Structures are given as C-alpha cells and as structure tokens.
TORVOMAR-86123 format. One record per residue (C-alpha): chain; residue number from 1; residue in three letters; x negated, y negated, z. Coordinates in nm, 4 decimals, padded with zeros to 6 digits, always signed. Each point is the difference from the previous one (the first is absolute). Layout:
REM TORVOMAR-86123
(node 'A',NUM,'ALA',(X,Y,Z));
...
//
This chain:
REM TORVOMAR-86123
(node 'A',1,'UNK',(+00.0000,+00.0000,+00.0000));
(node 'A',2,'UNK',(-00.1408,-00.3370,-00.0977));
(node 'A',3,'UNK',(+00.0457,-00.3108,+00.2080));
(node 'A',4,'UNK',(+00.1109,-00.3435,-00.1126));
(node 'A',5,'UNK',(-00.3275,-00.1583,+00.1081));
(node 'A',6,'UNK',(-00.3603,+00.1126,-00.0290));
(node 'A',7,'UNK',(-00.1310,+00.1647,+00.3148));
(node 'A',8,'UNK',(-00.2688,-00.1663,+00.2101));
(node 'A',9,'UNK',(-00.2561,+00.2341,-00.1534));
(node 'A',10,'UNK',(+00.1163,-00.0780,-00.3529));
(node 'A',11,'UNK',(-00.0326,-00.3751,+00.0595));
(node 'A',12,'UNK',(-00.3530,+00.0648,+00.1284));
(node 'A',13,'UNK',(-00.0755,+00.2031,-00.3132));
(node 'A',14,'UNK',(+00.1452,-00.2684,-00.2276));
(node 'A',15,'UNK',(-00.1855,-00.2918,+00.1582));
(node 'A',16,'UNK',(-00.3128,+00.1718,+00.1349));
(node 'A',17,'UNK',(+00.0582,-00.1859,+00.3279));
(node 'A',18,'UNK',(+00.0950,+00.1361,+00.3416));
(node 'A',19,'UNK',(+00.1051,-00.3218,+00.1729));
(node 'A',20,'UNK',(+00.3473,-00.1315,-00.0856));
(node 'A',21,'UNK',(-00.1375,-00.3553,-00.0258));
(node 'A',22,'UNK',(-00.2458,+00.1088,-00.2702));
(node 'A',23,'UNK',(+00.2668,+00.2087,-00.1739));
(node 'A',24,'UNK',(+00.2328,-00.3011,-00.0142));
(node 'A',25,'UNK',(-00.2744,-00.2163,-00.1487));
(node 'A',26,'UNK',(-00.0813,+00.2619,-00.2642));
(node 'A',27,'UNK',(+00.3681,+00.0273,-00.0933));
(node 'A',28,'UNK',(+00.0287,-00.3794,-00.0272));
(node 'A',29,'UNK',(-00.3204,-00.0295,-00.2047));
(node 'A',30,'UNK',(+00.1228,+00.2681,-00.2405));
(node 'A',31,'UNK',(+00.3586,-00.1307,-00.0256));
(node 'A',32,'UNK',(+00.1683,+00.2989,+00.1627));
(node 'A',33,'UNK',(+00.3341,-00.0785,+00.1659));
(node 'A',34,'UNK',(+00.0408,+00.1259,+00.3549));
(node 'A',35,'UNK',(+00.1956,-00.0519,+00.3189));
(node 'A',36,'UNK',(-00.1318,+00.0030,+00.3536));
(node 'A',37,'UNK',(+00.0935,+00.2553,+00.2621));
(node 'A',38,'UNK',(+00.0768,-00.1170,+00.3528));
(node 'A',39,'UNK',(-00.3634,+00.0801,+00.0824));
(node 'A',40,'UNK',(-00.1386,-00.2120,-00.2851));
(node 'A',41,'UNK',(-00.0918,+00.2887,-00.2285));
(node 'A',42,'UNK',(+00.0751,-00.0432,-00.3718));
(node 'A',43,'UNK',(+00.2818,+00.2110,-00.1443));
(node 'A',44,'UNK',(-00.0277,+00.0713,-00.3724));
(node 'A',45,'UNK',(+00.2856,+00.1516,-00.1971));
(node 'A',46,'UNK',(-00.0956,+00.3407,-00.1377));
(node 'A',47,'UNK',(+00.2016,-00.0607,-00.3163));
(node 'A',48,'UNK',(-00.1917,-00.3218,-00.0713));
(node 'A',49,'UNK',(-00.3342,+00.1741,+00.0491));
(node 'A',50,'UNK',(+00.1001,+00.2841,-00.2320));
(node 'A',51,'UNK',(+00.1226,-00.2388,-00.2682));
(node 'A',52,'UNK',(-00.3004,-00.2292,+00.0241));
(node 'A',53,'UNK',(-00.2480,+00.2857,-00.0177));
(node 'A',54,'UNK',(+00.1834,+00.1661,-00.2884));
(node 'A',55,'UNK',(+00.1529,+00.2968,+00.1791));
(node 'A',56,'UNK',(+00.3505,-00.1029,-00.1058));
(node 'A',57,'UNK',(+00.0754,-00.0721,-00.3632));
(node 'A',58,'UNK',(+00.1988,-00.3120,-00.0658));
(node 'A',59,'UNK',(+00.3685,+00.0551,-00.0776));
(node 'A',60,'UNK',(-00.0209,-00.2801,-00.2528));
(node 'A',61,'UNK',(-00.0031,+00.1313,-00.3539));
(node 'A',62,'UNK',(-00.1509,-00.2068,-00.2751));
(node 'A',63,'UNK',(+00.1948,+00.0126,-00.3198));
(node 'A',64,'UNK',(-00.2051,-00.0804,-00.3060));
(node 'A',65,'UNK',(+00.2819,-00.0142,-00.2481));
(node 'A',66,'UNK',(+00.0310,-00.2590,-00.2721));
(node 'A',67,'UNK',(+00.2657,-00.2698,+00.0082));
(node 'A',68,'UNK',(+00.2109,+00.1508,-00.2787));
(node 'A',69,'UNK',(+00.2261,-00.3000,-00.0484));
(node 'A',70,'UNK',(-00.3031,-00.2279,-00.0451));
(node 'A',71,'UNK',(-00.1516,+00.2400,-00.2528));
(node 'A',72,'UNK',(+00.3275,+00.0271,-00.1887));
(node 'A',73,'UNK',(+00.0184,-00.3801,-00.0103));
(node 'A',74,'UNK',(-00.3475,-00.0152,-00.1519));
(node 'A',75,'UNK',(+00.0904,+00.2665,-00.2552));
(node 'A',76,'UNK',(+00.3167,-00.1857,-00.0951));
(node 'A',77,'UNK',(-00.1892,-00.3303,-00.0295));
(node 'A',78,'UNK',(+00.1566,-00.1605,+00.3026));
(node 'A',79,'UNK',(-00.1889,-00.2999,+00.1387));
(node 'A',80,'UNK',(+00.0777,+00.0835,+00.3635));
(node 'A',81,'UNK',(-00.1452,+00.3004,+00.1707));
(node 'A',82,'UNK',(+00.0663,+00.0522,+00.3718));
//
C-alpha cells in the first residue's frame, strides 16, 4: 500500500539531507511543492514526485492532426484559413 506522502526516508533519499531544515531548503531551491508537518518536516506528495520524475505518464494526449477545414479552404482557393 502506498501512502499519499513520501516517507521520512524517501524525503531523505530525494534530498540527500537528514535534517528537515536542509530538506526544506533543497525542496525550495529545486522548486518542489511541499507542506509542513506539525513538527516542521516537509511533506511531499507521492503523486507529484512520480510525475516529476517520469514514473507516471501524462494523461494529456497530443493530437498531431491537420486542420482539415483550413486545408480544404486552401485547396478551394479561399483567402481565409483558420
């Protein structure tokens, strides 16, 4: 079972720092969003880490299809192509 946030050990592995203060600074310097626990430790969303490091493929699909109405307008000699 995976957790919502990275474990303490995983944050250490990600940042290479043991102290929460140093971990927070690394996350800030590298533009990683995080929240603070009640003890001041950074909490990083697992899903964000997986997406940022490429473990999760983007759901966004790129469609490389031509604008058929614009092409038809060019074929028919129309001056406007959208």
